[in-house]
C-alpha positions in Angstrom: 25.7 11.2 -8.5 25.8 13.6 -11.4 25.2 11.5 -14.4 25.6 11.9 -18.2 24.4 9.6 -21.0 26.2 9.0 -24.3 24.3 6.7 -26.6 24.8 5.5 -30.1 25.2 2.5 -32.4 29.0 2.2 -31.5 29.4 0.3 -34.8 32.3 0.2 -33.9 33.2 2.4 -30.9 36.1 4.6 -31.8 38.5 7.1 -30.2 36.1 10.0 -31.1 33.4 8.5 -28.9 35.8 8.2 -26.0 37.3 11.6 -26.4 33.8 13.1 -26.3 33.1 11.2 -23.2 36.3 12.3 -21.6 35.7 15.9 -22.6 32.2 15.9 -21.1 33.4 14.3 -17.8 36.3 16.8 -17.6 34.5 20.0 -18.5 31.0 19.4 -16.9 31.9 17.8 -13.6 29.9 14.6 -14.0 30.6 11.8 -11.6 29.8 9.1 -14.2 29.0 8.8 -17.9 26.9 5.9 -19.2 27.8 4.5 -22.6 24.6 2.9 -24.0 24.7 1.0 -27.2 21.5 1.1 -29.2 19.8 -2.1 -30.2 18.3 -0.7 -33.4 18.7 3.0 -34.1 15.5 4.6 -35.6 17.8 6.6 -37.9 20.4 4.1 -38.8 18.5 0.9 -39.5 20.0 0.6 -43.0 23.5 0.6 -41.7 25.5 -2.7 -41.7 25.4 -3.1 -37.9 27.6 -5.6 -36.2 25.8 -8.0 -33.9 24.7 -6.5 -30.5 27.0 -8.9 -28.7 30.0 -7.8 -30.8 29.3 -4.1 -30.3 28.8 -4.6 -26.5 32.0 -6.5 -26.2 34.0 -3.8 -28.1 32.7 -1.1 -25.7 33.5 -3.2 -22.6 37.0 -4.0 -23.9 37.7 -0.3 -24.6 37.0 1.1 -21.2 38.9 -1.3 -19.0 40.2 0.4 -15.9 38.3 3.6 -16.3 35.9 3.8 -13.4 34.2 7.0 -14.7 32.6 5.1 -17.6 29.7 2.7 -17.0 28.5 0.5 -19.8 24.7 -0.1 -19.7 23.0 -2.6 -22.0 19.5 -1.5 -21.2 18.6 -0.9 -24.9 20.0 -4.2 -26.0 18.1 -6.1 -23.3 14.9 -4.2 -24.2 15.2 -5.1 -27.8 13.4 -3.5 -30.8 14.0 0.1 -31.9 15.8 2.1 -29.3 14.2 5.4 -28.3 16.1 7.8 -26.1 13.1 8.9 -24.1 12.4 5.4 -22.9 16.0 4.8 -22.0 16.2 8.1 -20.0 13.1 7.1 -18.0 14.7 3.8 -17.1 18.0 5.3 -16.3 16.4 7.9 -14.0 14.4 5.2 -12.2 17.4 2.8 -11.7 20.3 5.2 -11.0 18.4 8.0 -9.2 20.9 10.7 -10.3 21.4 14.0 -8.6 19.3 16.4 -10.6 18.6 15.7 -14.3 20.9 13.4 -16.2 22.7 15.1 -19.1 22.2 13.7 -22.6 25.3 14.2 -24.7 24.2 15.0 -28.3 26.5 15.4 -31.2 26.0 18.6 -33.2 25.6 16.4 -36.3 22.3 15.1 -34.8 21.0 18.4 -33.4 19.2 19.5 -36.6 17.0 16.3 -36.5 16.3 16.3 -32.8 12.7 17.5 -33.3 12.1 14.2 -35.2 13.0 12.1 -32.2 10.3 10.4 -30.1 8.8 12.9 -27.6 11.6 15.5 -27.8 9.8 17.8 -25.4 9.7 15.0 -22.8 13.4 14.5 -23.3 14.0 18.2 -22.6 11.8 18.0 -19.5 13.6 15.0 -17.9 17.2 15.6 -19.1 19.7 18.4 -19.7 21.0 18.5 -23.3 24.8 19.0 -23.8 25.7 19.6 -27.5 29.2 18.1 -28.3 31.1 19.2 -31.4 31.4 16.5 -34.1 31.2 18.3 -37.4 33.8 21.0 -36.9 33.5 24.7 -37.4 35.5 27.2 -35.3 38.9 26.7 -33.9 40.2 23.4 -32.7 40.1 24.2 -29.0 36.4 24.4 -29.1 35.7 27.9 -30.3 33.4 29.0 -33.0 29.6 29.4 -33.1 27.4 27.1 -31.1 25.3 24.7 -33.3 21.7 25.8 -34.1 19.5 24.1 -31.6 16.0 25.4 -30.7 15.9 23.8 -27.3 17.6 24.8 -24.0 21.1 23.3 -24.0 24.7 23.6 -23.0 27.5 23.6 -25.6 30.6 21.4 -24.9 33.7 23.1 -26.2 35.5 19.9 -27.1 38.1 19.4 -29.8 36.7 17.8 -32.9 38.0 14.3 -33.5 37.2 13.6 -37.1 36.5 9.9 -37.0 33.3 8.1 -38.1 32.2 4.5 -37.6 31.1 4.3 -41.3 34.6 5.3 -42.4 36.2 2.7 -40.2 33.8 0.0 -41.5 34.6 1.0 -45.1 38.3 1.0 -44.5 38.2 -2.5 -43.0 36.1 -3.8 -45.8 38.5 -2.4 -48.4 41.7 -3.3 -46.7 42.6 0.3 -45.7 44.3 1.7 -42.6 42.0 1.8 -39.6 43.6 0.2 -36.5 44.6 3.3 -34.6 41.2 5.0 -35.0 39.7 2.6 -32.4 40.7 1.7 -28.9 43.0 -1.3 -28.4 40.4 -3.5 -26.9 38.0 -2.9 -29.8 40.8 -3.4 -32.4 41.6 -6.9 -30.9 38.0 -8.0 -31.1 37.6 -6.7 -34.7 40.7 -8.6 -35.7 39.9 -11.8 -33.8 36.4 -12.0 -35.1 37.0 -10.8 -38.6 34.4 -8.1 -38.2 33.3 -5.8 -41.1 35.3 -7.8 -43.6 33.6 -9.2 -46.7 34.2 -12.8 -45.4 32.0 -12.2 -42.4 28.7 -10.6 -42.9 27.4 -8.2 -40.3 25.2 -9.3 -37.5 26.2 -13.0 -37.4 27.3 -12.9 -33.8 30.8 -13.1 -32.3 33.2 -15.8 -33.1 34.9 -17.6 -30.1 37.0 -15.2 -28.1 40.8 -15.6 -28.3 43.0 -16.8 -25.5 45.0 -13.6 -25.1 43.9 -13.3 -21.5 45.8 -16.5 -20.6 49.1 -14.5 -20.3 47.6 -11.2 -19.1 48.3 -9.4 -16.0 51.5 -10.9 -14.5 53.0 -7.7 -13.5 54.4 -6.4 -10.2 52.7 -3.9 -8.0 52.1 -1.0 -7.3 51.2 2.5 -8.7 51.0 2.7 -12.5 52.0 -0.9 -13.0 49.3 -1.9 -10.5 46.6 0.0 -12.5 47.8 -1.7 -15.6 47.5 -5.0 -13.8 43.9 -4.2 -12.9 43.1 -3.4 -16.5 44.7 -6.8 -17.5 42.5 -8.7 -15.0 39.5 -6.8 -16.3 40.4 -8.0 -19.8 40.7 -11.5 -18.5 37.3 -11.4 -16.7 35.7 -10.0 -19.9 37.2 -12.9 -21.9 35.6 -15.6 -19.8 32.3 -14.1 -18.6 29.1 -13.6 -20.6 28.5 -9.9 -21.3 25.7 -9.5 -18.8 27.8 -11.1 -16.0 30.8 -8.9 -16.9 28.6 -5.8 -16.8 27.6 -6.8 -13.3 31.2 -7.3 -12.3 32.3 -4.0 -13.7 29.4 -2.2 -12.0 30.3 -4.0 -8.7 33.9 -2.7 -9.1 32.7 0.9 -9.7 30.3 0.9 -6.7 33.0 -0.7 -4.5 35.5 1.9 -5.5 33.0 4.7 -4.7 32.4 3.1 -1.2 36.1 2.7 -0.6 36.5 6.4 -1.4 33.6 7.3 1.0 35.0 5.3 3.9 38.7 6.1 3.4 39.8 2.6 2.1 42.1 1.5 -0.8 40.1 2.4 -3.9 42.2 0.3 -6.3 42.0 -2.8 -4.1 38.2 -2.4 -3.9 37.9 -2.0 -7.7 40.2 -5.0 -8.4 38.2 -7.2 -6.0 35.0 -6.1 -7.6 36.1 -6.7 -11.2 37.5 -10.1 -10.3 34.9 -11.4 -7.8 33.0 -13.5 -10.4 36.0 -14.4 -12.7 35.6 -18.1 -11.7 31.8 -18.2 -11.9 31.7 -20.2 -15.1 34.3 -22.7 -13.8 31.9 -24.0 -11.2 30.3 -27.4 -12.2 27.4 -27.5 -9.7 24.7 -25.0 -9.0 25.7 -24.8 -5.3 29.3 -24.2 -6.3 28.2 -21.4 -8.7 26.3 -19.6 -5.8 28.8 -20.1 -3.0 32.3 -21.5 -3.9 33.2 -19.5 -7.0 34.5 -16.7 -4.7 37.1 -19.0 -3.2 38.0 -20.3 -6.7 38.4 -16.7 -7.9 40.7 -15.9 -5.0 43.0 -18.9 -5.8 43.0 -17.8 -9.5 44.1 -14.3 -8.6 47.0 -15.7 -6.6 48.2 -18.4 -8.9 47.7 -16.8 -12.3 48.0 -13.1 -11.6 50.3 -13.0 -8.6 47.9 -11.1 -6.4 48.7 -11.4 -2.7 46.9 -8.4 -1.3 45.0 -9.9 1.7 42.2 -7.3 1.5 41.6 -8.1 -2.2 41.7 -11.9 -1.7 39.4 -11.8 1.3 36.9 -9.6 -0.5 36.8 -11.9 -3.5 36.5 -15.0 -1.4 33.7 -13.7 0.9 31.6 -11.6 -1.6 28.7 -14.1 -1.7 28.2 -15.1 1.9 30.4 -12.9 4.0 32.8 -14.3 6.6 33.4 -13.9 10.3 35.5 -10.9 11.3 35.8 -9.7 7.7 37.6 -6.5 6.8 36.3 -3.3 5.5 37.3 -3.8 1.8 35.5 -7.1 1.9 32.4 -5.4 3.3 32.3 -2.8 0.5 32.6 -5.4 -2.2 29.9 -7.5 -0.5 27.6 -4.4 -0.5 28.5 -3.4 -4.1 27.8 -6.9 -5.4 24.3 -6.8 -4.0 23.3 -3.2 -5.0 25.1 -2.3 -8.2 23.2 -0.4 -10.9 22.0 -3.3 -12.9 20.4 -4.9 -9.8 16.7 -4.2 -9.9 14.4 -3.9 -6.9 13.6 -1.2 -4.3 16.2 -2.4 -1.8 19.0 -1.7 -4.2 17.7 1.7 -5.0 17.2 2.5 -1.3 20.7 1.4 -0.4 22.2 3.5 -3.3 20.3 6.5 -2.0 21.6 5.9 1.5 25.1 6.0 0.1 24.5 9.2 -1.8 23.0 10.7 1.4 26.1 9.7 3.2 28.3 11.5 0.7 26.6 14.8 1.4 26.0 14.4 5.2 29.3 13.5 6.7 28.9 9.8 6.4 25.5 9.7 8.0 25.5 5.9 7.6 28.5 3.9 9.0 30.0 1.1 6.9 28.9 -1.5 9.4 25.4 -0.2 9.5 25.2 -0.3 5.7 26.8 -3.8 5.5 24.4 -5.4 7.9 21.4 -3.7 6.3 22.4 -5.1 3.0 23.2 -8.5 4.5 19.8 -8.6 6.2 18.1 -7.7 2.9 20.0 -10.4 1.1 19.1 -13.1 3.7 15.5 -12.1 3.5 15.6 -12.4 -0.3 17.2 -15.9 -0.1 14.5 -17.1 2.2 11.7 -15.7 0.0 13.2 -17.4 -3.1 13.7 -20.7 -1.3 17.5 -20.7 -1.5 19.5 -22.1 1.5 21.3 -19.4 3.4 25.0 -20.0 4.1 26.0 -20.5 7.8 28.5 -17.7 7.6 25.7 -15.2 6.6 23.5 -16.4 9.4 26.3 -16.2 11.9 27.1 -12.6 10.9 23.5 -11.6 11.1 22.9 -13.3 14.5 26.0 -11.8 16.1 25.3 -8.3 14.8 21.8 -8.5 16.1 23.0 -9.8 19.4 25.4 -7.0 19.9 23.0 -4.3 18.8 19.9 -5.7 20.4 17.9 -5.6 17.2 
């Protein structure tokens, strides 16, 4: 997987950020781009930063339905001042990208790059891509490259003249700002009264609105189906904690990749992945949270969103334990749930590397082989942690081993 990283305060995220991300993906051939919000920027500590939870929510709400963009909260979880070199090391360890990851750096920051923590190390472990932020040259990306003493590539992107500081000032002063930011971010800013004098920065999010209650009741397929997926993604984000939603979105992305690899319905896999934990918070008992929330989510998709795709419903229902004679879409969602990028541990890394190897070697690993390897790893983990293994999981493992003589 060819990976790019775009970090920043995202205070708030705006259309210029997303245009830069889109330009990098389009021009440079990256498979994925990580949006990584800083916890505390070493160069912007005096800025009136919104609470980390607010900034993360705004990013997640702004990328619904775009499987190319991964939101990674590693700097927020790490806490303290965010240093790019530390983040790159973790990203390389966790994602194992093909070659060096690319670090997207605005030309407005290039002059001070030498002041960053360990700039030589950043250059050693990452490729630098300089994106145009401050203008100069013609609007289709011409003009002189920014002065930058280190090896780099210049992204010939159009300059979108938007700055987060300007947006915050306009909101505070009652100016026009709403169409400078993505719709999802705008709704959160309005719902929570962010950046207004009545709500000081950094006080944390106010309760989310109930806009998701009426979301997503559209007919399938094609463009309308994709809009439905985005609506369900909005609904999942509204009810799940940010960390759980990041897991759901990563699951959807990995499931979509697996579906593409094995010739399955990519939209169905993504939809099942984004929705698989949508009922997680509704479960009252610990056992229900670990086993039965999949069945509850499948019912919710049918009754509230009108989803009747059997592959999607089966995948959502069976994502925790598996089920007898499950279909291929269900298998890829089960796998993705266990190995997505935020999952730590060597097994997850190993399985992700198996998938990357499959992409370049004519599907060297069959879907069933991968599914049962992940299932076996999951059952072993359950035993090691003292969690009771579901009968369905044990049945699947026993019958596979019986057939294959393992």
